[in-house]
C-alpha positions in Angstrom: 43.7 91.2 -37.5 40.0 91.0 -36.9 37.6 90.2 -39.8 34.7 92.2 -38.3 35.2 94.9 -40.8 34.1 92.4 -43.5 30.7 91.7 -41.9 27.8 93.4 -43.7 26.3 94.9 -40.5 28.1 95.7 -37.3 28.3 93.2 -34.4 27.2 94.0 -30.9 30.4 94.6 -28.8 30.0 91.4 -26.8 29.9 89.2 -29.9 32.7 87.7 -32.0 32.7 86.3 -35.5 35.0 83.8 -37.2 35.1 81.6 -40.3 34.2 78.0 -39.5 34.2 74.9 -41.7 31.3 72.4 -41.6 31.7 68.7 -41.5 30.8 68.7 -45.3 33.7 71.0 -46.0 31.7 74.2 -46.5 32.9 77.6 -45.1 30.6 80.0 -43.2 30.8 82.8 -40.7 29.8 81.8 -37.2 28.7 84.7 -35.0 28.9 84.0 -31.3 26.6 84.0 -29.3 23.9 85.4 -31.6 24.2 83.4 -34.8 20.5 83.1 -35.7 19.7 86.7 -34.7 22.6 88.2 -36.6 21.9 86.4 -39.9 18.2 87.1 -39.8 19.1 90.7 -39.5 21.5 90.5 -42.5 18.9 88.7 -44.6 16.4 91.4 -43.7 18.7 94.2 -44.7 20.0 92.5 -47.8 16.9 90.8 -49.4 19.0 89.8 -52.4 21.6 87.9 -50.3 20.7 84.5 -51.7 20.8 85.6 -55.4 24.2 87.2 -54.8 25.4 84.0 -53.1 24.3 81.8 -56.0 25.9 84.2 -58.6 29.2 83.7 -56.8 28.8 79.9 -56.2 25.8 78.0 -57.8 26.5 75.2 -55.3 26.2 77.3 -52.2 24.2 75.7 -49.4 21.4 78.0 -48.1 18.5 75.8 -47.2 18.2 75.6 -43.4 21.4 77.6 -42.9 21.8 80.8 -41.0 24.8 81.9 -43.1 25.2 80.6 -46.6 27.9 77.8 -46.7 30.4 78.0 -49.6 33.0 75.4 -50.7 35.8 78.0 -50.6 36.8 80.8 -48.3 37.3 83.0 -51.3 33.6 82.6 -52.3 32.5 83.3 -48.8 34.6 86.5 -48.7 33.5 87.6 -52.2 29.9 87.3 -50.9 30.6 89.3 -47.8 32.4 92.0 -49.8 29.6 92.2 -52.4 27.0 92.6 -49.7 28.9 95.3 -47.7 30.7 97.2 -50.5 28.4 96.6 -53.4 31.1 95.3 -55.6 32.6 91.9 -56.5 36.2 90.7 -56.2 37.2 88.0 -58.7 40.6 86.9 -57.5 42.4 86.4 -54.2 45.1 88.9 -55.1 42.4 91.5 -55.7 40.7 90.3 -52.5 43.9 90.7 -50.5 44.4 94.2 -51.8 40.8 95.1 -50.9 41.2 93.6 -47.4 44.5 95.5 -46.8 43.1 98.8 -48.0 40.0 98.3 -45.8 42.1 97.9 -42.7 44.5 100.9 -43.3 43.8 104.1 -41.4 
């Protein structure tokens, strides 16, 4: 199952995105081959992106990062969902339900 549906804005067809883990143990979304371009576009469309990220995880790393880096995949997904769907998901069981319903046709 592709996670593209979770991204706040659509990817160009030649791109792919995946969750990656930094050497410091933080999770972020890597967009290949347009990482900088994509996240500049997201930040432009969602000017409150950093405030939302800090509400979800006060320890999120944003300085000098294209995509905010979170210490858990759950926090990363909560941030993406909140940007795209304008609502928060507090638990992984609720997150799983949201993800499953978003992929059903």
